[in-house]
Structures are given as structure tokens and as C-alpha cells.
C-alpha positions as CSV (number, residue, x, y, z in Angstrom):
1,M,333.7,195.8,80.4
2,L,335.1,192.2,83.7
3,S,342.4,187.3,84.8
4,L,342.5,187.1,85.3
5,K,333.2,190.9,83.8
6,S,339.4,192.9,94.1
7,F,342.5,191.8,96.0
8,P,343.2,192.1,99.6
9,T,345.8,189.4,99.0
10,P,347.7,188.7,95.7
11,T,346.4,185.2,95.4
12,M,342.7,186.0,95.6
13,K,340.6,184.6,92.8
14,R,338.0,186.5,90.8
15,A,334.5,184.9,90.7
16,R,333.9,182.6,87.8
17,P,331.4,184.1,85.3
18,T,328.3,182.2,84.2
19,P,328.9,180.7,80.7
20,P,327.1,182.6,78.0
21,P,324.4,180.7,76.3
22,T,325.6,180.8,72.8
23,A,329.3,181.2,73.3
24,T,329.5,178.2,74.9
25,I,340.6,207.0,98.9
26,T,342.6,210.8,101.4
27,T,342.2,213.8,103.5
28,R,339.5,214.7,106.0
29,S,338.2,218.1,106.9
30,S,335.1,219.0,108.8
31,P,333.9,215.4,108.9
32,R,330.2,214.9,108.7
33,P,328.8,211.8,110.2
34,P,326.7,209.4,108.2
35,P,322.9,209.7,108.6
36,T,321.6,208.3,111.9
37,P,317.9,207.3,111.3
38,P,317.3,203.6,111.9
39,P,317.6,201.6,108.7
40,P,314.3,200.5,107.1
41,P,314.0,197.0,105.9
42,P,314.6,196.3,102.2
43,P,311.6,197.4,100.1
44,R,309.1,194.8,98.9
45,H,307.9,195.1,95.3
46,S,304.6,193.2,95.1
47,S,302.3,196.2,95.2
48,R,299.9,197.1,92.4
49,K,301.9,200.0,91.1
50,H,304.7,197.7,90.1
51,Q,302.3,195.7,87.9
52,N,302.0,198.8,85.8
53,L,305.7,198.8,85.1
54,V,306.0,195.4,83.3
55,F,307.5,196.1,79.9
56,Q,307.0,194.3,76.7
57,P,309.2,194.6,73.5
58,T,308.3,197.7,71.5
59,N,310.6,199.9,69.5
60,W,314.4,199.3,69.2
61,A,317.0,201.7,67.9
62,P,320.5,201.1,66.7
63,V,323.5,201.8,69.0
64,N,325.7,202.0,65.9
65,L,327.9,199.3,67.2
66,T,328.5,196.1,65.2
67,Q,329.1,192.8,66.9
68,S,332.8,193.2,66.3
69,E,332.6,196.4,68.4
70,L,330.3,195.0,71.1
71,S,329.4,191.4,71.8
72,L,326.9,191.3,74.6
73,L,327.7,187.7,75.4
74,L,331.4,188.4,75.8
75,T,330.9,191.6,77.7
76,F,328.1,191.3,80.3
77,P,328.5,187.8,81.8
78,T,332.3,187.9,82.0
79,G,332.8,189.5,85.4
80,Q,332.8,193.2,84.8
81,T,329.4,193.9,86.2
82,F,326.8,191.8,88.2
83,R,323.8,194.0,87.7
84,W,322.8,193.3,84.1
85,K,320.4,190.4,83.5
86,Q,320.0,188.2,80.5
87,T,316.4,188.9,79.4
88,G,316.5,187.1,76.1
89,P,318.8,184.8,74.0
90,L,320.8,187.8,72.8
91,Q,319.5,190.4,75.1
92,Y,320.6,192.0,78.4
93,T,318.8,194.5,80.6
94,G,320.1,196.8,83.3
95,T,319.8,200.3,84.8
96,L,322.0,203.3,84.4
97,G,321.0,205.8,87.0
98,P,317.3,206.3,86.6
99,H,317.2,204.7,83.2
100,L,316.1,201.1,82.5
101,I,317.5,199.9,79.2
102,S,317.7,196.7,77.2
103,L,320.4,195.8,74.7
104,K,320.1,193.1,72.1
105,H,321.8,191.9,68.9
106,H,319.8,192.3,65.6
107,Q,319.8,189.4,63.2
108,N,322.9,190.9,61.4
109,G,324.7,191.1,64.8
110,D,324.4,194.9,65.2
111,V,323.5,196.1,68.7
112,Y,320.1,197.8,69.3
113,Y,318.7,199.4,72.5
114,Q,315.3,200.0,74.0
115,I,314.6,202.5,76.8
116,H,311.9,201.0,79.1
117,H,311.9,203.8,81.7
118,S,313.6,207.1,81.9
119,P,312.9,210.7,82.9
120,S,314.7,211.8,79.7
121,Q,315.2,209.8,76.5
122,S,318.2,211.9,75.5
123,A,319.8,211.6,78.9
124,A,319.3,207.8,78.8
125,K,321.0,207.5,75.4
126,S,323.8,209.7,76.5
127,A,324.3,207.5,79.7
128,L,324.2,204.4,77.6
129,L,326.9,205.6,75.1
130,S,329.1,206.6,78.0
131,F,328.6,203.3,79.7
132,L,329.6,201.4,76.6
133,N,332.7,203.5,76.0
134,T,331.5,204.1,72.4
135,N,334.1,206.8,71.9
136,I,336.7,204.1,71.8
137,S,337.1,202.0,68.6
138,L,337.6,198.4,69.6
139,T,338.5,197.3,66.1
140,E,341.3,199.9,65.7
141,M,342.6,199.1,69.2
142,W,342.7,195.3,68.5
143,H,344.4,195.9,65.2
144,E,347.3,197.5,67.1
145,F,347.3,194.7,69.7
146,A,347.4,192.1,67.0
147,A,350.3,193.8,65.3
148,A,352.2,193.6,68.6
149,D,351.3,190.1,69.6
150,S,350.6,187.1,67.3
151,R,348.9,185.2,70.1
152,F,346.4,188.1,70.7
153,A,345.8,188.2,66.9
154,E,344.8,184.5,67.0
155,L,342.5,184.8,70.0
156,A,340.9,188.0,68.7
157,Q,339.5,186.1,65.7
158,H,337.3,184.1,68.1
159,F,336.3,186.7,70.7
160,K,335.4,189.8,68.7
161,G,333.5,192.4,70.6
162,A,334.7,191.9,74.2
163,R,334.4,195.5,75.3
164,V,335.4,197.2,78.6
165,L,332.5,199.0,80.3
166,R,332.5,202.4,81.9
167,Q,330.4,201.9,85.0
168,D,329.3,204.3,87.7
169,P,332.2,204.4,90.2
170,L,330.0,203.8,93.3
171,E,328.2,200.9,91.8
172,C,331.5,199.3,90.6
173,L,333.1,199.8,94.0
174,I,330.3,198.1,95.9
175,Q,330.1,195.2,93.4
176,F,333.8,194.4,93.7
177,L,333.7,194.7,97.5
178,C,331.1,191.8,97.2
179,S,333.2,189.8,94.8
180,S,336.3,189.1,96.8
181,N,336.9,185.4,97.5
182,N,333.4,184.7,96.2
183,N,331.5,182.8,93.6
184,I,329.3,184.2,90.8
185,S,326.0,183.0,92.3
186,R,326.6,184.5,95.7
187,I,328.0,187.7,94.3
188,T,324.9,188.2,92.2
189,K,322.6,187.6,95.3
190,M,324.6,190.2,97.3
191,V,324.5,192.7,94.5
192,D,320.8,192.1,94.0
193,F,320.2,192.8,97.7
194,V,322.0,196.1,97.5
195,S,320.3,197.0,94.3
196,S,316.9,196.3,95.8
197,L,317.4,199.2,98.1
198,G,317.2,201.6,95.2
199,D,314.1,203.0,93.5
200,Y,312.1,200.4,91.6
201,L,312.1,201.1,87.8
202,G,310.2,198.2,86.3
203,N,310.0,194.5,85.4
204,V,311.4,193.1,82.2
205,E,310.9,189.4,81.3
206,G,310.2,188.5,85.0
207,F,313.2,190.4,86.4
208,E,312.7,193.4,88.7
209,F,315.1,196.3,88.2
210,H,316.1,199.1,90.5
211,A,318.2,202.2,90.3
212,F,321.4,201.7,92.3
213,P,320.8,203.1,95.8
214,S,322.4,206.5,96.7
215,L,325.3,206.7,99.1
216,E,322.9,208.2,101.6
217,R,320.5,205.2,101.3
218,L,323.4,202.8,101.6
219,A,324.5,204.5,104.9
220,L,321.2,203.4,106.4
221,V,322.0,199.8,106.1
222,T,323.7,198.1,109.1
223,E,326.4,195.5,109.1
224,Q,324.0,193.1,110.8
225,Q,321.5,193.5,108.0
226,L,324.2,192.7,105.4
227,R,325.4,189.7,107.4
228,E,321.8,188.4,107.5
229,A,321.7,188.9,103.8
230,G,324.7,186.6,103.4
231,F,327.5,189.1,103.0
232,G,329.7,187.5,105.7
233,Y,332.9,189.3,106.6
234,R,332.3,191.6,103.6
235,A,329.5,193.3,105.5
236,K,332.0,195.3,107.6
237,Y,333.9,196.4,104.5
238,V,330.7,197.6,102.8
239,T,329.5,199.6,105.8
240,G,333.1,200.8,106.5
241,T,333.6,202.0,103.0
242,V,330.2,203.7,102.8
243,N,331.0,205.6,106.1
244,A,334.5,206.5,104.8
245,L,333.0,207.9,101.7
246,H,330.6,210.0,103.7
247,L,333.5,211.7,105.4
248,K,335.0,213.0,102.2
249,P,334.9,216.8,102.2
250,E,333.3,217.0,98.7
251,G,331.1,213.9,99.3
252,G,332.0,210.4,98.4
253,V,330.4,210.3,94.9
254,K,332.3,213.4,93.8
255,W,335.5,212.1,95.4
256,L,335.2,208.9,93.4
257,E,334.5,210.7,90.2
258,S,337.5,213.0,90.7
259,L,339.8,209.9,90.6
260,R,339.1,209.7,86.8
261,K,341.4,212.8,86.5
262,L,344.4,211.3,88.4
263,Q,347.3,209.1,87.5
264,L,346.7,205.4,87.9
265,Q,349.0,204.9,90.9
266,M,347.3,207.8,92.8
267,V,344.0,206.2,92.0
268,I,345.1,202.8,93.3
269,D,346.6,204.4,96.4
270,S,343.4,206.4,97.1
271,L,341.1,203.4,96.7
272,C,343.3,201.3,98.9
273,T,342.6,203.6,101.8
274,L,339.0,202.3,101.9
275,P,338.1,199.3,104.0
276,G,338.4,196.0,102.3
277,I,340.0,197.3,99.1
278,G,343.4,195.9,98.1
279,L,345.4,196.1,95.0
280,K,343.3,193.8,92.8
281,V,339.9,195.3,93.8
282,A,341.3,198.8,93.3
283,S,342.6,197.8,89.8
284,C,339.2,196.4,88.8
285,I,337.4,199.5,89.9
286,A,340.0,201.7,88.2
287,L,339.7,199.8,84.9
288,F,335.9,199.3,84.8
289,S,334.8,202.7,86.1
290,L,337.6,205.3,86.4
291,D,338.9,205.6,82.9
292,Q,342.2,203.9,83.8
293,H,342.5,201.9,80.7
294,H,345.9,200.5,81.4
295,A,345.0,199.2,84.9
296,I,345.8,195.5,85.2
297,P,344.0,193.5,87.9
298,V,346.6,190.7,88.7
299,D,345.5,187.4,90.2
300,T,346.9,183.9,89.8
301,H,345.3,183.6,86.4
302,V,346.8,186.8,85.0
303,W,350.0,185.7,86.7
304,R,350.0,182.5,84.8
305,I,349.3,184.2,81.4
306,A,352.1,186.7,82.1
307,T,354.7,184.2,83.2
308,T,353.8,182.0,80.1
309,H,353.8,184.7,77.5
310,L,355.1,188.0,78.8
311,V,357.6,187.5,81.6
312,P,358.7,183.8,81.5
313,E,361.7,184.6,83.6
314,L,359.3,184.9,86.6
315,A,357.8,181.4,86.1
316,G,358.1,179.5,89.4
317,A,358.2,182.6,91.6
318,S,355.5,183.3,94.2
319,L,353.1,186.1,93.4
320,T,353.8,189.1,95.6
321,P,352.6,192.7,95.5
322,K,356.0,193.7,94.0
323,L,355.7,191.1,91.2
324,C,352.1,192.2,90.6
325,G,353.7,195.6,89.6
326,R,356.1,193.8,87.2
327,V,353.2,191.9,85.6
328,A,351.2,195.1,85.1
329,D,354.3,196.9,83.6
330,A,354.8,194.0,81.3
331,F,351.2,194.3,80.0
332,V,351.6,198.0,79.5
333,S,354.9,197.6,77.7
334,K,353.3,195.1,75.4
335,Y,349.9,196.7,74.7
336,G,350.3,200.4,75.6
337,K,347.7,202.7,77.2
338,Y,344.8,200.4,76.6
339,A,346.6,197.4,78.2
340,G,343.6,196.7,80.5
341,W,341.4,196.1,77.4
342,A,343.9,193.6,76.1
343,Q,344.1,191.8,79.4
344,T,340.3,191.6,79.4
345,L,340.3,189.7,76.2
346,L,343.0,187.3,77.4
347,F,341.0,186.7,80.6
348,I,337.9,185.9,78.7
349,A,339.9,183.5,76.5
350,E,340.8,181.6,79.7
351,L,337.2,180.9,80.6
352,P,336.4,177.2,80.2
353,S,333.2,177.9,78.3
354,Q,335.2,180.0,75.8
355,K,338.2,177.8,75.5
356,A,335.9,175.2,73.9
357,L,335.5,177.6,71.0
358,L,339.2,177.7,70.2
359,P,340.7,175.7,67.3
360,S,343.2,173.0,67.7
361,V,346.1,175.5,67.2
362,T,345.8,176.2,70.9
363,V,345.6,172.5,71.9
364,N,348.9,172.6,73.7
365,E,347.7,175.5,75.9
366,K,344.6,173.5,76.6
367,K,346.5,170.5,77.7
368,S,348.7,172.6,79.9
369,S,345.7,174.2,81.5
370,K,344.1,170.8,82.1
371,K,347.2,169.7,84.0
372,R,347.0,172.8,86.2
373,G,343.3,172.1,86.7
374,S,342.6,175.8,87.3
375,K,339.5,177.8,86.5
376,A,339.6,181.4,85.4
377,Q,337.7,183.7,87.7
378,R,337.1,187.4,88.2
379,G,336.1,188.7,91.5
């Protein structure tokens, strides 16, 4: 749920999302080495058994979220996650653990879901509700934001339903390692490569879907294999981070999940001990998977928003790690404990495809943005 759906340096850009179709970490003890068997090649999925896992539309059930609470077109293709595929005009499909699920908007805008594959229907629904942060009312939150900020109130009228997702921490971490200094097409290919190492779950509308590979499976992949798959210098960060997670006394997955219980600064500091993770990447992971709702990923685009609307006294200064902290503090001061959700909306409103939907009241901002010639990205 992803300015703004990863920063080793403060000026790094996030990858530009694809325009939606309709809207135009630590201590070590008793280290255990990662598995040593030679890495097998990525699995191929053309065997007959996969032909039996091609799913057609069947029964859909309501998620009990209106379009004002969840807009799929403003949530999935906006840089929070790179694993969900658009499998219909108003439909997205993805995996949550062993569950293969589609979401789509009904004619009245309400969101419905369909479980294509799962060992447990109840577990699948529970995982989906957690993933969508359904315990948080977007409408109530935005009402508070709008009361505190007239500009947010104006933008919120045009971007209803831009929700922050609660992803699996390992998946989110690996995705944002891939996203640094990268573009959306290349990030997607890299994430698809990693995903293909997981268990095959089925085919929906021509897209093959896999459960995200376990940490143990990821440890079998070499840096050379990742480089050959187009990861470039990021290959060493992926393998280095996977190895570092394996050395955690409680195991890397449990260690990541434990960060949800810590204060934000401790979460950021812990994540930044992993190879390739800087302040912005850590903030993205914290916001999109670790329940740190006031985390603010700061890049040049968020910096521009902040210096224009929140801390104009910093306009003209160079973005530094220290000033990143001042920007984050300014967002929290303005929007409170869910400041990261507010920043997500402001980021989405910066996307060229979304700016076209704004009325003339924002024309001055559009002209100013044109002069700068910048493009909002997340990555």
C-alpha cells in the first residue's frame, strides 16, 4: 500500500509505476551458515500438471470494502508491491503465502475476492484481510487528514481508496532491494525471477503465479545467477542480505516479524545493518510491511512536496540524511501516527498519469512541476 506502490543515498529515485488503465537488522550468536547444496536452476513451468491449474472466473465474495476504502487501481500499480498482476480491467491477482487470490471491483465499486488456490479457505481470507489492512478505516483517517490540511482535502476528492498494504516482510524487503535506482519494467522482471523460485500455484489470465520462495530457497541462489538474470550490482545485496538473515539466532523470518513490535527508529537502524539497505529502503519496508504507519520514505519528490507545503524554510537546501529526518518529522507533526498513509496519497497525486485527473485548481502546481521536468517515482 507504494514520494515520493529504498535509499542508499538520499537522492535516489523510486521507480515510476505503470499508469493504471482507467485512472489515467543486530546481534549474532551461534551463527549457522546458509545451506551449501549447489543451487538448482530456476524451475520451468510448462509441464502437464500446470495445465490443470489454469483458473477461470467462478464465484466472487465481497471483501466488505467500498471503493473509497480500497481502489485497486490506486493501490497495486503505484509502487508498493511488484508481485500483483493486472488480470482484468478492474482486477488484480497475486499470492499471499500459499494462497492465490484475485481482487476486482464490482459494478458498484465494491471490492470482491476469489480464491483460486489455497490449502485453507479461511486461512486465505484471513491472510487477505491482514494484507489489505482492513482493520484500519481509510475514510476516518482521511477525514482527520483533510481537517488538518486543506490541500490534502482537495487531493483526497480525486484519489479515494489509495490504501497502504501490509506485506510479508521478507517479500517486501527483497522487492525493495531490487527497486533501488531502477525502473518499473526491470524491477518487475527481477521480482518475477525471484518469485519463480517458489512453488507454482496456478495460471490466471495467462499469468503464472508462485508462492514467494522461502529464505532457505533463496539461500541456494548465487550472486552469479542473479547477475545473469539482470540484477546487476543488486545481486550482491540480495545474496548478502539473505545470508545475513540466515545468521539471525531466531531465524531471519522471525527476526523481521519481530521488528513490528519495535519503535520506528529501532526498526530503521536494524534494517540498515543489512547489505544494500539505506534509509529510504528501510522506510519503505517499515511502512509497507512492518506496521510502522508513520514511516516516511524521503526522496527528491517527497523533499519537493515537503519544502513546498510543509517546511518551506528548507527550500533551496540540499537533501541530506539529517534533513530527511526533518522532513519525516514535519509529516508526522502534520498528519500524526498515520503520516505514512498521508504521504502515500501525496505521492500518488504526483504521478503524471494521476495529475491529469486533477481540476484546474491545481494548475499552478502543474506548471511548476513542468518547469522542474521531474517524474515521481517509487523504488
